[in-house]
C-alpha positions, 0 to 999 in steps of 0.5 A: 504453507502453514503462514505463521500468525502470531502478532503480538501487543508490547504495552509501553507504560510512558512515565510521563505525567499527561493531563494529570494521569498517566497515559497508557500507549499499546503498540500492536504488531505483526511479527511475521509476514510474507514479502509482499504481503500488508500489514497493520501497524498500530498505536491506542492510548487511552488518552489523546495524545499529540503526535505518532509515526512509525519508521519502516524500511528507511521511511518516516510513515505518519501514523494520524490519529482518530478517536475510536470510542474512549480509545484513541488510535494511530493506524499505519499500514506497512509491507516489503515489495517483493522485487525490493525486499529479501527474506530476512529481520527488519526493525520497525520503529513506534514513537508517540509524542504526548504533547505539542513541543515533547521528545518522542519516546519510542520502541523499537520491535523486530519483523521478520519478512518471509520469503513467499515463492512468485511462478512466471508468467511468459507473455507476448505483447509486441515487440516495441513494448520489450524493447522501445524505440529510441525516439521513446526513451525520453518519454519513458524516462519522464514518466518514470519520474513522474510516477516515482514521485507519485508513489513517494507521496506522504500525507499525514493525514489518513484517509484510508480505511482498514476494509477496501472497496473492490475495484469492479463489480465483479473481482477476477485475478487473471495474473497475480502480484509477484509473478516474474514476467517474462516478455517475448523471452525476455526477463523482466522484474516481479509483477508489481500489482494485480491483474483483473479480469474487465472487458473494455469500458467497465467501470473502476472504482476507487479502493480508497478514500483519497485524492488524485495526484498524477493522471496521464497516458502512459507508455507502458501503463497506459491511461493511468491514476494514482490516488493518495490515501495518506500515510504513504499509501498510494493506489494505482489503476493502469491500462485505462480505457479512459479517465474519468478524474483531474488531478486535485480531485477528491475521491470517496471510496467507490467512485468511479474513476475510470473506464477499463481498457487495452492501453499500454503493454497489455496482451489484452483488456484488463484492470491493473491494479497496484498498492504502495505503502510508502513506495513497497508494492504490496499484494492488493489482494491482501487489503481486498480479502474481507477478513483482513481487517479483523486481523486487528482483532485476532492480536495477542496482548504482551504487557511489559 
């Protein structure tokens, strides 16, 4: 299916005096994307500005400002989860504050999210991983609260980079994002991440810089690590054999965070990688694609 990649800029000339001259603010975005696929939203200016953020799917998402050459750019990573969002048009609101104490200047644009067909995967696991015993339910509920809190982390400072580092020395997908899972004949939700081939003991690397916000040995996900990379970007690594980091540790992209394993609900050893963008799970392979950072350069510009 031919995916429309039309993206465009809206040039917003803010008629607000800023540093004895007028600031030219440019909004960059993609007007169409498949559900489950990540995309950029960017605010750029020829002059420094105080703060910027976007509103997407009911969330206020900070867009940290960095100087790049002679311009100032603020990036956000966005998407819509296959298990939470239906096909349709959704508003994306850009907001910029030029000076401390200033009033936000906002612009709303429409983003069309298109449905993508994801296949069904049938798996055989231990019966207790489909219908857990009553004795485990309190544990499962507590872990669900902990992981939900981790996924909702919203750190204003951006640590993530436009290019993600592969989480393994060799990346081979064994189960893709979005597949509807059927365990022992019982339908469950869509696969929230991607499974990668990895023998027990294989080194696992952080795809982005950030801070470890949660580790644990969870009933379904097994030994897990959650890393906050700022701006609502959270990466989670499941089914590890061992964990090499502690909560609060600062991480560089490419640091070893643990070893792949077969803990939790699995059919064999592998690494499960999930990426949550402001609580929306997206396809990690979209971020690992070497061409993904170049999508910024392919955008068109329209001046208003």
